[in-house]
N, C-alpha and C positions, 0 to 999 in steps of 0.2 A: 309442415311445421315441425313434425317429429324428426325429420332428417336434419333440419336446420339446428335443432337443439343438440342432436348427437354430434354434428359437425362442430358446433361451438364448444361442447365439452371436450371433444378430442383435441381441438386447438389449444384450449386452456391447459390440458394435461401435457401436451408437447411443450408449450411455453414454460410451464413449471419445471419440467424435467430438464430442459435446456438451461434454465437459470440456475438450477441446482448443480449441474455439471460445471458451468462456468464459475460459479462461486467456489466450488471445490478446488479448481485450478488456481484461483487467485489467493489473495491473502486475507487475513482477518485484521481489519484496521484497528479494532479495539486492543487486540493482543499486540499489534504493531506499535501502538502508542506506548503501551507499557514497556515493550522492548526498547523503543527509541529512548525513552526516559532513562531506562536502566543502563543501556550500553552505549548510547551515542551522546546524550545530552551532558554526560559527565565532563566531556572535553569540549563539546560544541556549544558553549555558553559564552556570554560576554566576559572577557578576561580569562577564558579557559585556555587550554593547551592548543586548541585549534580555533578556526573562525566560528563565530556564532552561526548556528543553523537551526532553522525551524522549517516546517512544511512550506511556509510562505517564502522561503529563500529562493525557491526555484519554481518553474512551471511544471506541469504534469509531464511534458515531453522531456524536460531537463532531468527530472527525477528518473524517468524510464531509462534515459541514456546513461545516467550514473550507474544504475544497477545492471545494465546490459554490458557496459564497457569498462567504466572506471573501477567499480567495486573497491573503492578506498585504496587506490594504488599507492598513495603516499605512505600508508601504514596498514598494509593488508592484514597484519597479524591481529589487529583489533577485531576482525571478523571471525577469528578462530573461536570455536566453541558455539557459534551460531549455526543452526541447521539451515538448509535451503528453505524450509518452510518459515523459519524465523525471519530470514531475509525477505521472503515474499510478504510476510505480515508487516514488516517495517516499510517496505516499498508501497504496499497498499495504503497504509496510514499516510505516508508522505504524499502519495498521488492524490488521495481523496481530499486532502486539505491544502494542496499546492496553491500558489498565488492565483492561478487561472481556473481553479476548480469552483464548482457551485457552492462549496462550503469551506472557504479558506479559513485557516486558523493557525495559531501558534501551538506550541506543544503544551503550554500550561503548567 
């Protein structure tokens, strides 16, 4: 029984450490929502300079493709001033609330 308890504790520690490392590599969706509202939503609203976009506008895979390939190719200068971490945060927010996510939502 004592060995089983030690094994269980060790597995929990490994799982916690792995989740911490993965979280550090990803983005912060709360910060991403703030950055999306501040930098993206100003143009991407109904009647704005560009098409209206919310997290619901695309699936998780489509958002990932956008950040991997497109990176705002029509007007890349709008991303100037945003760090790689800022972009990861925005991507995480959009991914977490995409049309096919467990928690779809608009930007609010």
